[in-house]
C-alpha positions as CSV (number, residue, x, y, z in Angstrom):
1,M,0.0,0.0,0.0
2,A,2.8,2.4,1.0
3,E,4.2,1.9,-2.5
4,M,1.0,2.9,-4.2
5,R,1.0,6.3,-2.4
6,E,4.4,7.2,-3.3
7,D,3.8,6.1,-6.9
8,R,1.1,8.4,-7.8
9,G,3.3,10.7,-9.8
10,E,1.6,13.9,-10.9
11,L,-1.5,13.1,-8.8
12,D,0.5,13.3,-5.5
13,L,-0.7,16.3,-3.7
14,T,2.5,16.8,-1.9
15,L,4.3,17.1,-5.3
16,Q,1.7,19.5,-6.5
17,V,2.0,21.6,-3.4
18,E,5.7,21.7,-3.7
19,K,5.5,22.8,-7.3
20,L,3.1,25.5,-6.4
21,K,5.2,26.7,-3.7
22,K,8.2,26.9,-6.1
23,R,6.1,28.9,-8.7
24,V,4.8,31.2,-5.9
25,E,8.4,31.9,-4.8
26,E,9.5,32.6,-8.3
27,A,6.6,34.9,-9.0
28,E,7.2,36.8,-5.6
29,G,10.9,37.2,-6.8
30,E,10.0,38.5,-10.1
31,L,7.4,40.9,-8.6
32,T,10.0,42.2,-6.2
33,I,12.6,42.9,-9.2
34,I,9.7,44.5,-11.1
35,K,8.7,46.7,-8.2
36,G,12.3,47.6,-7.5
37,I,12.9,48.6,-11.2
38,G,9.5,50.3,-11.6
39,M,9.7,52.5,-8.4
40,N,13.3,53.5,-9.2
41,S,13.1,53.9,-13.0
42,P,13.6,57.3,-14.5
43,E,10.1,57.4,-15.5
44,M,8.7,56.8,-11.9
45,K,11.2,59.4,-10.7
46,E,9.9,61.9,-13.3
47,K,6.2,61.1,-12.3
48,D,7.0,61.7,-8.7
49,R,8.7,65.0,-9.4
50,L,5.7,66.0,-11.5
51,I,3.2,65.2,-8.8
52,Q,5.3,67.1,-6.2
53,E,5.4,70.0,-8.6
54,L,1.6,69.9,-9.2
55,R,0.9,69.7,-5.5
56,M,3.0,72.8,-4.9
57,R,1.2,74.6,-7.7
58,I,-2.3,73.6,-6.2
59,R,-1.2,74.9,-2.7
60,D,-0.1,78.1,-4.3
61,M,-3.3,78.5,-6.2
62,L,-5.3,77.9,-3.0
63,L,-3.3,80.5,-1.2
64,I,-3.9,83.0,-4.0
65,S,-7.5,82.1,-4.1
66,E,-7.9,82.8,-0.4
67,Q,-6.0,86.2,-0.8
68,H,-8.3,87.1,-3.5
69,R,-11.4,86.1,-1.5
70,S,-10.0,88.4,1.3
71,I,-9.4,91.2,-1.0
72,L,-12.7,90.8,-2.8
73,G,-14.5,90.9,0.6
74,A,-12.7,94.2,1.6
75,E,-13.5,95.7,-1.8
76,I,-17.3,94.8,-1.4
77,T,-17.3,96.4,2.1
78,D,-15.6,99.5,0.8
79,R,-18.0,99.7,-2.2
80,K,-21.1,99.4,0.1
81,R,-19.6,102.1,2.5
82,L,-18.9,104.5,-0.4
83,E,-22.4,103.9,-1.9
84,K,-23.9,104.8,1.6
85,E,-21.7,107.9,1.7
86,V,-22.8,108.9,-1.8
87,K,-26.5,108.4,-0.9
88,D,-26.0,110.5,2.4
89,L,-24.3,113.2,0.3
90,K,-27.2,113.3,-2.2
91,V,-29.6,113.7,0.6
92,Q,-27.5,116.6,2.2
93,M,-27.1,118.3,-1.0
94,S,-30.8,118.1,-1.8
95,E,-31.4,119.5,1.7
96,Y,-28.9,122.3,1.2
97,L,-30.3,123.2,-2.2
98,S,-33.9,123.1,-0.9
99,V,-32.9,125.5,2.0
100,R,-31.0,127.8,-0.4
101,V,-33.9,127.9,-2.9
102,D,-36.4,128.6,0.0
103,N,-34.1,131.5,1.3
104,T,-33.8,132.9,-2.2
105,R,-37.5,133.0,-2.6
106,K,-38.1,134.5,0.8
107,S,-35.5,137.3,0.1
108,G,-37.3,138.0,-3.1
109,A,-34.2,137.8,-5.2
């Protein structure tokens, strides 16, 4: 009986497991080599540099956007203040002219 078990050839699960283990080890080795070459390749280094550059540009654009938002807010506040001043000056001018016209009429000139 023992001889039959050892004489199964390709059907022996132990042999199949050993072959699969060997294939897995080879595949892992190849993957390690590919990863090593891929991550250190000039193309990957260039991509990393480009990604860093784009991140810096995005950061700069966000800072500029925030500054513009702040400036725009101040401009809007100033414009509203000036519009109110103009409105108040129109009222004052109207009142002044009304008084002058009334005084002129009263003096008979």
